[in-house]
C-alpha positions in Angstrom: 230.0 -79.3 150.0 233.8 -79.0 150.4 236.0 -82.1 151.2 235.7 -83.2 154.8 238.7 -82.2 157.0 241.4 -84.8 157.9 241.6 -86.4 161.2 244.6 -84.3 162.1 242.8 -81.2 161.2 239.8 -82.2 163.3 242.2 -82.5 166.4 243.3 -78.8 165.9 239.9 -77.2 165.5 237.4 -76.6 168.2 234.4 -78.9 168.0 230.8 -78.1 168.8 229.3 -79.3 172.1 226.7 -82.1 171.5 224.6 -84.4 173.4 223.9 -88.0 172.1 220.3 -88.8 171.3 218.6 -92.2 171.7 219.0 -93.1 168.0 222.7 -92.8 167.3 222.8 -89.2 166.5 223.7 -85.9 168.2 221.9 -82.8 169.4 223.6 -79.4 169.2 222.3 -76.4 170.9 224.2 -73.2 169.7 224.3 -70.4 172.3 227.6 -68.4 171.4 227.4 -65.4 169.0 229.7 -66.0 166.2 230.1 -65.1 162.5 230.0 -67.7 159.6 233.6 -67.5 158.8 234.5 -68.7 162.4 231.6 -71.2 162.6 231.9 -73.1 159.4 235.2 -74.6 160.1 234.1 -75.7 163.5 230.9 -77.2 162.0 232.9 -79.1 159.4 235.4 -80.4 161.8 232.5 -81.6 164.1 230.8 -83.3 161.3 234.0 -85.2 160.4 234.4 -86.0 164.1 230.9 -87.5 164.4 231.3 -89.4 161.1 234.4 -91.1 162.7 232.3 -92.0 165.7 229.7 -93.5 163.5 227.0 -91.0 164.4 224.0 -90.6 162.1 221.6 -87.7 162.4 222.8 -84.2 163.5 220.1 -81.9 165.1 221.2 -78.3 165.2 219.1 -76.0 167.3 219.7 -72.5 166.2 218.4 -69.7 168.4 216.8 -66.7 166.7 219.7 -64.5 168.0 222.0 -66.5 165.6 219.8 -66.3 162.6 222.9 -64.8 160.7 224.2 -68.4 160.5 221.3 -69.9 158.5 222.7 -69.5 155.1 226.0 -71.0 156.0 224.5 -74.1 157.8 222.3 -74.7 154.8 225.2 -74.5 152.4 226.9 -77.3 154.5 224.1 -79.7 153.7 221.6 -79.0 156.5 217.9 -78.7 155.9 215.0 -77.2 157.9 213.1 -79.5 160.2 210.8 -77.2 162.2 210.7 -73.7 163.6 209.4 -72.3 166.9 209.1 -68.6 168.0 212.6 -68.7 169.6 214.6 -71.1 167.5 215.0 -72.9 164.2 215.9 -76.7 164.1 218.1 -77.8 161.3 219.1 -81.4 160.5 221.9 -83.2 158.7 222.3 -87.0 157.7 225.9 -88.3 157.8 225.6 -91.8 156.4 225.3 -92.3 152.6 221.8 -93.1 151.4 218.3 -92.0 152.4 217.9 -90.6 155.9 215.7 -92.2 158.6 215.1 -89.0 160.6 211.5 -88.5 161.9 209.7 -85.8 159.9 208.3 -82.7 161.5 204.9 -82.8 163.2 202.3 -83.7 160.6 199.0 -83.0 162.5 197.3 -80.2 164.4 194.8 -81.3 167.1 191.4 -79.7 167.5 188.4 -80.2 169.6 184.6 -79.7 169.4 182.7 -79.4 172.6 179.2 -80.8 172.9 177.8 -79.2 176.1 174.2 -80.3 177.0 172.1 -79.1 180.1 169.3 -80.9 181.8 166.7 -79.1 179.6 168.2 -80.9 176.5 169.8 -77.6 175.4 173.1 -77.4 173.7 175.7 -74.6 174.0 176.3 -73.1 170.7 178.0 -70.0 169.3 178.2 -68.0 166.0 181.7 -67.0 165.0 183.1 -63.7 163.8 185.7 -65.4 161.5 186.3 -68.7 159.8 184.1 -70.6 157.3 180.9 -70.1 159.2 181.2 -66.3 159.5 178.2 -64.5 158.2 176.3 -67.7 157.5 174.0 -67.6 160.5 175.0 -71.1 161.5 175.0 -72.0 165.2 177.8 -74.5 166.0 179.3 -75.9 169.1 182.6 -74.4 170.5 185.7 -75.4 168.9 189.4 -74.8 169.1 193.0 -76.1 168.8 194.7 -78.0 171.5 197.8 -76.2 172.9 201.3 -77.7 173.1 201.4 -80.0 176.1 197.7 -79.8 176.9 195.5 -82.8 177.2 192.5 -83.1 174.9 190.0 -83.1 177.8 191.5 -79.9 179.4 191.6 -78.2 176.0 187.8 -78.8 175.6 187.1 -77.3 179.0 189.3 -74.3 178.3 187.8 -73.6 174.9 184.2 -73.6 176.2 185.2 -71.3 179.0 187.1 -68.9 176.7 184.2 -68.7 174.1 181.3 -68.6 176.3 182.2 -68.1 179.9 180.6 -71.4 180.9 182.4 -73.7 183.3 182.2 -77.3 182.4 183.2 -81.0 183.4 184.7 -83.2 180.8 182.7 -86.5 180.3 184.2 -88.3 177.3 185.5 -88.2 173.7 182.5 -89.2 171.5 184.3 -89.5 168.3 187.2 -88.2 166.2 187.8 -87.2 162.6 191.0 -87.2 160.6 191.3 -84.7 157.5 194.4 -83.8 155.4 195.8 -80.8 153.5 194.3 -78.4 156.0 196.3 -75.7 157.8 199.5 -75.1 155.8 199.1 -78.5 154.3 199.1 -80.2 157.6 196.7 -83.0 158.5 194.1 -82.5 161.3 192.7 -84.6 164.1 189.4 -83.3 165.5 188.0 -84.7 168.6 184.4 -84.4 169.4 183.9 -84.2 173.3 180.9 -84.3 175.5 181.0 -82.0 178.5 178.7 -81.4 181.4 177.9 -77.8 182.4 178.7 -76.6 185.8 177.4 -72.9 185.2 174.8 -71.7 182.8 175.3 -67.9 182.5 176.8 -67.0 179.2 179.6 -64.4 178.8 180.8 -64.6 175.2 184.3 -63.8 174.0 184.2 -60.5 172.1 187.2 -61.0 169.9 186.1 -64.3 168.1 182.4 -64.9 169.1 179.6 -63.0 167.4 176.8 -64.6 169.7 176.3 -67.6 172.1 173.2 -69.2 173.6 171.6 -72.3 174.8 169.7 -73.9 172.0 167.2 -76.8 171.9 169.0 -79.7 170.5 166.3 -80.4 167.8 166.6 -76.8 166.6 170.3 -77.0 166.4 170.2 -80.3 164.5 167.5 -79.0 162.1 169.6 -76.2 160.8 169.8 -76.5 157.0 173.5 -76.3 156.6 174.0 -78.8 159.3 171.5 -81.2 157.6 173.3 -80.7 154.3 176.6 -82.1 155.3 177.1 -85.8 155.9 179.7 -85.5 158.6 177.6 -83.1 160.7 174.6 -85.3 160.3 176.6 -88.3 161.5 177.8 -86.3 164.5 174.3 -85.3 165.3 173.3 -89.0 165.2 175.9 -89.6 167.9 174.6 -86.9 170.0 171.0 -88.2 170.0 172.2 -91.7 170.5 174.3 -90.6 173.5 171.3 -88.9 175.0 169.4 -92.2 174.7 172.2 -93.9 176.6 172.8 -96.3 173.7 176.4 -95.0 172.9 179.7 -95.2 174.9 182.6 -92.9 174.1 186.1 -92.8 175.4 186.9 -91.8 179.0 190.4 -90.5 180.0 192.4 -92.8 182.4 195.7 -91.7 183.9 198.5 -94.1 183.3 202.2 -94.4 183.6 204.8 -94.7 180.8 206.5 -98.1 180.3 210.1 -96.8 180.9 209.7 -93.6 182.9 207.6 -92.1 185.6 205.8 -89.8 183.1 202.0 -89.8 183.3 199.6 -89.7 180.5 195.9 -90.2 179.6 194.7 -93.3 177.9 191.2 -92.8 176.4 189.1 -96.0 176.6 185.5 -97.3 176.5 185.2 -97.5 180.2 181.6 -98.8 180.2 182.2 -101.8 177.9 185.5 -102.5 179.7 183.8 -102.9 183.0 181.3 -105.4 181.7 184.1 -107.9 180.9 
């Protein structure tokens, strides 16, 4: 990187508009088309200005329309933080030494839906893709939680999308964490129990090969399910839950400490009420 501009030079050059974050840094959202020859002097002057102010991290949100500036920005010492369909986020650390900027999201969140009817039948599917494709294994509906979506709502949505069955969320029975999954990310997988509100199946044609209501004992007796420890453990949870000897985690709407924002706290409602 070239030597930083002097204070007098900073005063003569246009600076980037920036908003302060909550941690002593700034956030820049570029929206004006320009070429790198015009942009680089402005960026250098802005960094010098922020350094004089004692700022730390610089978050530069680059819309896809300004992708022509990526190479120039990286050459100035910025690195990729994350990307979304409409923008790329690059970051820069002004102080000397190791940075303390938070890393990009490390986990994806998935759900598995255990839907049991009054006849002790579980709602199961066979998938057209994925690791179970062509194995003949029946599994419960699974999927990935969308951005901004609650776990409980994701479980209801996935069941509806894959089988056409309407459900009511009951509780989270357990969750599993694994690592080095999708593009090296970690994975949080929440096993949820739902109550069916409708029973007629209309399977999703794109991803689901077949769907049905299956006796729980037939589901758990599948050789591949019996072979793997994690599935055997999950099956034991299902059976214990049916016997009313297991309590999962129920969503309770709560408020944030320093804002009016609402979120869901998952807790063991039954044991909590006994205290």
